C-alpha positions as CSV (number, residue, x, y, z in Angstrom):
1,X,90.7,100.1,118.8
2,X,91.2,103.8,119.3
3,X,88.4,106.2,118.2
4,X,90.6,108.7,116.2
5,X,88.0,111.3,115.7
6,X,87.6,111.9,119.4
7,X,89.3,115.4,120.0
8,X,91.7,114.0,122.6
9,X,92.8,111.1,120.5
10,X,92.9,113.2,117.3
11,X,95.4,115.6,118.9
12,X,97.4,112.6,120.2
13,X,97.5,111.3,116.6
14,X,98.7,114.6,115.2
15,X,101.4,114.6,117.9
16,X,102.4,111.1,116.8
17,X,102.6,112.3,113.2
18,X,105.0,115.1,114.2
19,X,107.1,113.1,116.7
20,X,107.3,109.9,114.7
21,X,106.5,110.9,111.1
22,X,108.9,113.8,110.6
23,X,112.0,112.1,112.0
24,X,111.3,108.9,110.0
25,X,110.7,110.9,106.9
26,X,114.1,112.6,107.4
27,X,115.7,109.1,107.8
28,X,114.0,108.1,104.6
29,X,115.5,111.1,102.8
30,X,118.9,110.3,104.1
31,X,118.7,106.6,103.1
32,X,117.4,107.8,99.6
33,X,120.6,109.9,99.2
34,X,122.8,107.0,100.2
35,X,121.0,104.6,97.8
36,X,121.2,107.2,95.0
37,X,124.9,106.4,94.6
38,X,124.2,102.9,93.4
39,X,124.6,103.1,89.6
40,X,121.7,100.8,88.6
41,X,118.1,101.9,89.0
42,X,117.0,98.3,89.5
43,X,119.5,97.9,92.3
44,X,118.4,101.2,93.8
45,X,114.9,99.7,94.1
46,X,115.9,96.2,95.2
47,X,118.5,97.1,97.9
48,X,116.1,99.0,100.2
49,X,113.4,96.5,99.5
50,X,115.6,93.5,100.5
51,X,117.0,95.4,103.5
52,X,113.5,96.4,104.6
53,X,112.3,92.8,104.3
54,X,115.2,91.6,106.4
55,X,114.7,94.3,109.0
56,X,111.0,93.7,109.3
57,X,111.4,89.9,109.7
58,X,114.2,90.5,112.3
59,X,112.0,93.0,114.2
60,X,108.9,90.9,114.1
61,X,110.8,87.8,115.3
62,X,111.9,89.9,118.4
63,X,108.3,90.7,119.4
64,X,107.2,90.5,122.1
65,X,110.4,91.7,123.8
66,X,112.3,89.1,125.8
67,X,115.0,89.8,128.4
68,X,117.7,88.4,126.1
69,X,116.9,90.7,123.2
70,X,119.0,93.9,123.2
71,X,116.6,96.9,123.3
72,X,118.9,99.0,121.1
73,X,118.8,96.5,118.3
74,X,115.0,96.2,118.6
75,X,114.7,100.0,118.5
76,X,117.0,100.3,115.5
77,X,115.2,97.6,113.5
78,X,111.8,99.2,114.4
79,X,112.9,102.6,113.2
80,X,114.5,101.4,110.0
81,X,111.8,99.0,108.8
82,X,109.2,101.4,107.4
83,X,111.6,103.9,105.8
84,X,113.4,101.1,103.9
85,X,110.2,99.6,102.6
86,X,108.7,103.0,101.7
87,X,111.7,103.9,99.6
88,X,111.3,101.4,96.8
89,X,108.2,102.8,95.2
90,X,109.6,106.3,95.5
91,X,112.7,105.4,93.7
92,X,110.7,103.6,91.0
93,X,108.5,106.6,90.4
94,X,111.1,109.4,90.7
95,X,111.9,109.5,87.0
96,X,108.3,110.5,86.2
97,X,108.5,113.7,88.3
98,X,108.8,116.9,86.3
99,X,107.9,119.9,88.6
100,X,108.3,118.7,92.1
101,X,111.9,118.3,93.3
102,X,112.8,114.8,94.3
103,X,113.8,115.8,97.8
104,X,110.3,117.1,98.5
105,X,108.7,114.1,96.8
106,X,110.6,111.7,98.9
107,X,109.9,113.6,102.2
108,X,106.2,114.1,101.6
109,X,105.7,110.6,100.3
110,X,107.3,109.2,103.3
111,X,105.4,111.5,105.6
112,X,102.0,110.7,104.0
113,X,102.8,106.9,104.1
114,X,104.0,107.0,107.7
115,X,101.0,109.1,108.8
116,X,98.7,106.5,107.3
117,X,100.6,103.6,108.8
118,X,100.6,105.4,112.2
119,X,96.8,105.8,111.9
120,X,96.3,102.1,111.0
121,X,98.5,101.2,114.0
122,X,96.4,103.4,116.3
123,X,93.2,101.8,115.0
124,X,94.5,98.3,115.5
125,X,95.3,98.8,119.1
126,X,97.8,96.6,120.9
127,X,98.1,93.4,118.9
128,X,99.8,90.5,120.6
129,X,101.6,87.5,119.0
130,X,100.9,84.1,120.3
131,X,102.5,81.6,118.0
132,X,105.4,81.3,115.5
133,X,103.1,81.3,112.5
134,X,101.7,84.7,113.4
135,X,105.3,86.1,113.2
136,X,105.6,85.2,109.5
137,X,102.1,86.4,108.8
138,X,102.6,89.7,110.6
139,X,105.9,90.2,108.7
140,X,104.2,89.6,105.3
141,X,101.3,91.8,106.3
142,X,103.7,94.7,107.3
143,X,105.7,94.4,104.1
144,X,102.6,94.4,101.9
145,X,101.0,97.2,103.9
146,X,104.1,99.4,103.6
147,X,104.5,98.8,99.9
148,X,100.9,99.5,99.1
149,X,100.7,102.6,101.2
150,X,104.0,104.0,99.8
151,X,102.8,103.2,96.3
152,X,99.6,105.1,96.9
153,X,101.4,108.1,98.4
154,X,103.9,108.1,95.5
155,X,100.9,108.0,93.1
156,X,99.4,111.0,94.9
157,X,102.7,113.0,94.6
158,X,103.0,111.9,91.0
159,X,99.4,113.0,90.3
160,X,100.1,116.3,92.0
161,X,103.2,116.7,89.8
162,X,101.2,115.9,86.7
163,X,98.5,118.4,87.7
164,X,101.2,121.1,88.3
165,X,102.8,120.3,85.0
166,X,99.5,120.5,83.0
167,X,98.4,123.7,84.8
168,X,101.8,125.3,83.9
169,X,101.4,124.2,80.2
170,X,97.9,125.6,80.2
171,X,99.1,128.8,81.8
172,X,101.9,129.2,79.2
173,X,99.4,128.8,76.3
174,X,97.2,131.6,77.6
């Protein structure tokens, strides 16, 4: 476990937010724009969710790295897992946005979600897998954690949008 409120570790955590969180948030926005071309809203939600589940299971089955596993495939699956899972709640809640542009909502929801997930990862330390059953459990735990965190971050953005909308309506009445 890493004490995150130690000044040295806190600055390291902020650096991880910038180095990992910003690029993964940009990847999430790019995937969002690709998925937007799918005509059905339900398919827009289910395609990234299904792809994210497949990627996380594939990535988890490759841990710990073996000599036979290609490092590039492991890196690609590790990078794409969280953005794909984070995208489904954002797509579901985007129609409720009124004041905040969707691009900003997607980026900041992904950034908040990834920041929280990075913090949880730092608090857990280096977790090792020992048996095949833990691979399935770790995959399920990762999927649920990403969906819950992304839903919470989407809710925060949606709440901020509602607050901005209500404050504008109050301002227009005065």
